[in-house]
C-alpha positions, 0 to 999 in steps of 0.5 A: 499500499503506497504511503500517503504524502503530506501536501502542505496547504496555503491560503490564497489571497486575493492580491498583494494588498490582501496579503499585506493586511494578513498578520497581527497589528501591534503598537511599539512606543519608542523615544524617537523616530530617527530613521523609522518610517512606514515600511521599515522592517522588523527582523528576527535573526536576519529575517523580516517578520513584519514592518512598520505601517505608521509613525505618530506622536503620542497624545502627550507628545512625549514619545513616538508610537509605531503601528506595525504588522507582524506577518511571520510567527505572529503567535510567538511574537505578539505575546507578553515577554517579547522585546523590541529595540531599534538597530542603529550604527554604533561608533566608539573606541570600544565598539563599532557595529551595525554599519549595515544600517548606514546603507539599508537604514535603521530597523527594529529587531525583535526577541520573542518571549521564550514561553507563552505568558498570554497575548500582548499588543502594546510594547515599549521598545528597549533603548538598546539591545538587551544582554543575552541573559540565557547564557548568564548564570544567576537568579532571575527576578521580576520587579513590578513598578508603577513606572519605569523611571530611569531604570534601564538594562545594565544598571546595578542591583545593589545590597548594602551599596555593593553591586550583586546583580543588574537589570536585564530588561523591562516591559509593560505588564500584561494589562499595561497597568504596571512596568515589569523590570527584569533583574539577574542576581549573581549566583554567589549572592542569590541567598541574599534574596528572600521572600521578605526582601524589599526592593526600591529605586535608588536612582537620583536624589531623595529629600528628607525635611525636618523642622530642626535639621532642615533638608537632607539629601539622600542617594544610594551612591554616586554611581546610582545617582548618574546611571540609576539603580535598584537596591534591596534589603533583607530582614532577619528572623521570621520575617526573612522568609524562604529563599527567593525562587527563579522568576519570582516577582517583588514590588519595587518601591519608590524609596526605602522605609527607614527600618529597611536600612537597619536590617543586617541579617547574617547570610552566608554568601558564595565566593 
């Protein structure tokens, strides 16, 4: 009995315009539209998987909103956890890259989410290409905040003003009412993060006013004042809680409580 061959089936559309309408529409918020225009491609691993259809200012004039259509692997791309960023030439003493954009123009690169967390249609583009976290070892965590502020990939995560990790990326939450900030704690410092740990934004200045002492300026360190950063503290005793799990989510506070700054549990760390 002859074997039956599987013949792939394709949908025949009316014309090229109908073919272009196929796919999934998404919006991508970027800070500037330099070099971006209708027709600019969206690429993944060198392949075009979509393109920009329109470029407009946001209603508050604070950013640019790209309306784009994902035409390939839309179910894997238009979902929570996917990251977009603009690829543009970089010149410097340390690195020179993406010189092909000088000829072909800037474009959007996409990194699809590794696992499905539900569909998503609105995204905020990263200011630069994310670091390859998959090849790095450590404790990945997620911080939930009302706003991103000055947090960006690469800024430090500190414990008692010592860097123990870094920010690896950020995105809008599934319902777009929160910002999810992804961090990676170095393996030797992973034990410092417990269920009772508290994280706060240590970027920039903070001011304390008192009737007798006047104004006191607070900042975690000179580095976080310039580049931004996140700090955390862990309580002692029963409040400490269990060791943090990979991908566990913590709230990110705007500033620390005075009590958090007094916490000093004795937790062995690796070498």
